[in-house]
Residue, then its C-alpha position, 0 to 999 in steps of 0.5 A: m795538179i798533175k801526176l807525173t805518170d799522167l804527164f808522161a802518158a800524154f806523150d805515149t811515153s812510160l816510165s821505167a818505174s812507178a813514179d808517184w810524184i804529184l806536181s802541185e801546179a802548172t805555170v808559165d811565170s817563174r815568179r808564181v812557182l810554188p814548191g813542187s810546180l810544173f814550169f812551162a818555158i814558153k817563148g812569147e812576143r816579149v819574154d822567152g820563158h827559157a831565160y827563167i828556167s833556173k829561177a823556176f827551179e830555185n823557187g821550187a819547181l820539180v819539172a820544167v818543160i822546154d823546147q830548146d837547148v838551155s844551159c842549166n845544171y839540171p838533168l834533161i829527158d829529151l822525149d824526141k830521143n827517148s820516147s820509144e824507151p822507158i823513161h828513168i826519173p832523176d832523184q832531183p828536179f829535171c827538164i823535159k825537152v819536147k818539140d813545142s812547149l805550148q803545144a805540149m802544155q795543150t796536149i797535156a791539158a786535153r788528156q788531163r781533162r779526159i782523166i778528170n772528166p768534169t762538166v766544163i762550163g765555157i763562158t765568152g762574150s764582150v762584156g762580163k766574162s769574169s764576173t759571170k765566171e766567178l758567180v757561176a763558180e760560186v753557184l755551182g760550188q754549193h753542189f759540186h767540187t768546182h774549179k775556175n780559171p784564175g784572173n783572165y786565163n782565157n786564151e791558148i796559154g791560160l785555159p790549158l793551165t786551168l785544166i792542168n791545175a784542176g784537182y782530180g776530184h773536181d766535178c766542174i771546171v768553169a772557164e772563160m774563153g776570149f776571142y781575138y781572131p776567128g777559130e780561137i774559141r773552136f781551138l780552145c773547145d777542142i781542148a776543153v770540150p765544154h758541155i755548157g756554153i754561156v754567151t754574155n753579149i756582143g759588144t765592140v771590144h777588140a773590134e780593131r783587131a777582129g773587125s765588125q760586130q758581126v765578125i765577133a759574133k761569128g767568133k763567139a758562136e764557135l762556143v755554141q757550135s762546139l756543144p754536144e747534143d745533150g749540152f746547154a747553150i745559155l744565150n742572152y735573149d736581149d742581145p739579137l746577135v746572141r739570140s740568133m745563135n740558137q741556129e748554130t748549136r746542137a745543144a738545148v737552148i736556155y735563153y735568159g734576159l729582162s724579157s718575159d719571152a726568155h726562159l729565165w727572166a727578171d723584173d722589179i729590179q731595184g738598185k740599192g747602191l752599195n748594198g746591192i740589188t733586189f729583183d724578181i726572177h722567173h722560171q716556168e711557174h716559179t717566181f723568186h724575190v732575190q737580194v744579191p750583194m752585187l753592185g749595179k742593175h747590170s749585174v742582173q744579167t750576170i745573176l741570170r747567167a749563173s742561175a741558168a748554169g745552175l739549172a743546166a747542171g741539175m741544181q735545185w733553186d734553193e741551192i742556186v739562190t744560196g750561191l747567188q747570195k754569197g756572190h760578191s763578184q763584180l766587174r773588177l770594181v773596188t770601193a775604197r775611201a780617199e783621205s778626204g773621205a770621198l768614195i772611190l769606185d775603182d773600175t780601172y781594169n779595162a773599159t768598153p762602151e758597154s761596161m763604161i755605161a753600166a759603171l755610169d749607171l751604178l754611179d747614178e744609183l748612188r747618193g753624193h756629188k758625182i765625179a767620173v774620171l773616164g779614159d780612152m777606150l782602146e781597140l774599138g776599130e770602127y766603133e771608136q767614135i760612136g762608142h766614146q760619144q755614147v759614153g759621153e752622152r750617158a755621162a752628161a745625164v749622171v755626173n756633176h763633174l767629168i774629167t777625161v783622160g787621153n786624146l779619145g777621152k776628148i770625144i767623151a767630153a765633147s759629147a757630154h758637153q753637147h748633151g747638156l753638161a756645162e763646160k765649167d763642169i768638164t776637165t780634160v787631161a792628157d794622162s793619169t798623172q795630171a788627173v791625179q793632180v786635179l783630183k788629189y787636193n779637190l775632193n770632199a767627203e760628199d764626193v763619189v768618184l768613178i775611175k774607168g778606162s782602158h788598162g793601157l792608160r794605167m788609170d789604176t795609178i789614179a785610184s791608188a794615189l787617191e785611196k786612203t792608206l789604211 
């Protein structure tokens, strides 16, 4: 939320009278407008928000920020013309015209962060940002009034919206920071000014756009470079590219991992299938035996990051452990049942070699006849061939039957066959529709079906077609 006075103050503009309006939420999507919202009309590659201003007002927006002339029956305040004079607020919803709506949103967000003055926790990495964000927020929420970015609001639009939508009383803001090009995370840090930075890992996702893993690592390192001297860089000791970032930060470093050389480390990890995981967590002279309702042994890394964030924020271990045990965060994995009684593991949001292998590791922990439906992994660049081959190798060791979707999925299939999976146990299909046709009438109650692939393949349609209607 944001006070109307603070919105105008971001442009060094004063109001003619005390305006006590509080705008409930900021958004760029007219469909998400709630009564009292602040709507930013942003011109994107495919959609121009200026075409939806009237719709935003119809849905309850009080203010729309625009940067071009529009035809609508609402009052207009043009800051370019009126910035030197006190602004008179209309007694009805109105538009504010600025030079650039996106830049205006970022300026407002940066000022709002200064007003609220929270501790900002920035999270970046190739895999695990969202699950880390959720669990960090759960842990910090045991002691602090904590706000987090919704969904995948992790770019030059989503992060400012997260800051604007934080309440005035929030102590902490947990924000993901995505990386697509050099300089992006540094720009996000200039807006958010994180005090704690978490780097999960350096994988191959977006290598097609960004380049090599070294280029990706350089981009992710912009987070730790931006941290202050009294801040904390929470780094994955098990990933050499992340571990070496200790040389690029002024902040104190907290290493986490599965090695006893890390400051915070775990061992005796036992997967309990759908009942979560148990393990021992070590920090200095302390050892805690923890059971957490998160799926898969790979979740231990997420738990260590959240624990390190709690320590960096000055929390006690009893609060941290309570937060961990309440956390149900997953890598967007959802479990459901098919009409036949088969267990469906819906992990269809996106896919990288690292997250694919982690999902297969979870499948390996479960009992039943194991089927993996694996699709293309997009945007891997030079890692495309080897990434799909690595997934196929792991699938061969786990599954009873493999179904691949898409052209790149054929590389997974070939690798699985090369590593011992019989040809009769491999099916390749062109798209999600064909996968549904193969599966829908051939599942039994003892089947456990993992569905995962890049979002572009719309493999979520496979899961929805199979899931039992409750």
